[in-house]
N, C-alpha and C positions, 0 to 999 in steps of 0.2 A: 451588634450582630443580629441579623434577621432570624426570627424563629422559623422552624421548618413549616408550620402551617401558613405563615405569611408568605414565605418564599414559594410554597406550592401554589397558593392562591394567585400570587402575582405572575408566576410562570404560566399557569393555565389561562389566566386572563389574557396574557400576551399572545398565546398561540391558538386561542379558541377557534377562530374562523378557519385557519389552515388545518388544524387538527380535525375539525368537524368534516371538512371536505375530504381529507385523506382517509379518514377512518369510517366513512359512511357505509361502505359495503364490505367492511373487513370480515364479517362473519361468513360471507358468501363462499369463501375458499377454505373454511375451517369446519369440516364435518364433525370432528370429535368435540369441538367447543359447542357446536349446535346440539349435539347429542346430549351433553350435560345440561344445557338449558332446557331441552325438551323433557329430560327426566325430572328436572326440578319442577317444571310446569305440571307434569303428570302427577307428581307427588302432591302438589298444592291442590290440584283439582280433586284428587282422590280423597283428600282430607276435608272436602266440602267447599273449597275455594275461599275467597276473601281477598283483602287488599295485600298487594305485594309492593315492596319498596326496592328501587334500584339505587343503592347507596354509592355515591361517587359516580353519578350517571353520566358525567360529561355532556356531550351534545345529544344524548338520548337514544343512541343507536340500539343499545340493549333494551332499554325501556320499551321502545316500539316493537322490538322483536318479541318481548314478553306479551305485549298486547295481542300480537298476531297469533301467539300460542294460546290465546283465550283467557289471559289473566287480567285482572283489574290492577294495572301497574301505574306507579308514579315515580318520579325521580327526585333525588336530593344531591346537590353538589356544592362543594366549598367555593367554587369560582362563579361569581356573578355573570361573567362573560360566557362561560360554558352554559349556564342556565338560560341566558338570553338566546344562545344558539339553539338549544334544545326547544325552547318555546317557539322560535321562528320556524324550525324544521318540522315540529310535531305539535301544532297548535291545539289539537284536540286532547292532548295529554297534559297532566299537571306536573310542573317542575318547581322546586323550591331551593333557595339557597340555605345551606345548613352545614353543620359539622358532624361527622360520625362519632366524635367523642362526646357529643351532647345533643342527641337527636330530639327534635321537637315532635315527638311521637309518643302516644300514650303507652303505658305498660301493657303487655299481653295483647296487643292490638293487631299485629300483622300475621297474615297467613304464611308469608314468606319474605325473604330478603335476599337480594343479589348483591354481592360485593365483588364486582368484576374488575380485578386489578386495582382496586381502590385503596388497598393497604400498602402498595408498593413504595410509597414515600414515607411510611411510618417506621421509625426505629423499632427494632424487635422488642425492646423493653417496654414499649408503649402499647403493644398489641393487646395485652390483657384488658386494658381500659376499653378498647374498641369491642372486643369480643363480649365483655360483660354488658356493654350497651346493646349489642345485637341480641343477646339473650333476653335482656329486659323488654325489648319492644316486640319480640316474637310471642305469639299466643302459644299455649301448650299444644304440641303437635305440629307447630310451624316449622318450616324448613329454611335453611340458610345454604346458599351456594357461594363459595369463595373461589376466585381464580387468582393465581399469583405465579411469580417466576421462581423456579427452583434453584437453590444454591445456598450460600451462607456468607454473603458478603454485601458490601455497599459499593455502588458505583455513582460517581458524581457526574452530572450532565450540565454542560455550559451552553450547548447549542442543540436545538431541536425544532423541527417543522419550520426551518428557515428563520429562526429567531434566537436571540440570546436568552438563555434561561438559567435558573439556579435551582436544580433539583437533585436530591439524593434518591437513588433507586435501590431498594433492598430486595434481596433474594432470600427465600426461606426454605429450610428443609421441611418437607411435608409432615414428617413425624412430629416435629416441634409444633407446627400449626395445629395438628390434631390433638396433641396433648394440651395446648393452651385452650382450645375449644372445650375439651373435656373439663378442665378446671373451671371454665366459665359456665358449665352446666349444659353443654351441647354435646350430643352423642353423634359420632360418625356413622353415616349411612353408607357412603361409598366414596372412593377417591379414584382419580384418573391422573396419571402422569404420562404426557406424550413428549416425544422428542421435538426439538426446535424445528420450526419451519425455516425456509431458506433465509428469511430476513431476521429471524430471531437468534439470540446468542446463547440461550439456555433452554433446557426443557421447561415445560409449562405444567402446572398442577391445578387440579380442580377437586375441591372437597365439598361433598354434600353432607350436611349435618342436620340434626333434628333436635328441637326442644322437647323433652319428655312431658 
């Protein structure tokens, strides 16, 4: 049986080029999503700035958006093919292959971290490991912005972006996410839950948290 990180990596390696093309301008029609990213960027700048990591960066569309907001951003992704797409599309930015469960980032070193739908393939029982890792790499006063699908179930995908894939997608209640962040040592600053867009199947949630 294939483990979920291996299946996730293989699936995103398979769809990387098509995903990158389809998602490139995704933020253009999402003003509330952009507002949360702008609030995150303003919080980071108000705290003195510093390096920001886009964790689970995919082809780098959010990473480059953060750069345009005036942040020193780099990306990390589990999929080597996604990282290759990000490097090709945004050659001036830094992208690395890595896992959010064990980041190659020093303790207390980041001014901020974005986790933009990057935990959607993570079983709920494994979220604490990820949240503790995010807390570890954030500097005191650093901010974390999470985006995720709202719900309380798992959906299995076998086709996506014109390819056969093997992905579990998890939806989380915002209250549970906030509680797990609190247990990991991160304090909620704000949250936004918006209704689904035309092509989305569930409401979408955004939680901004801070490391004291």
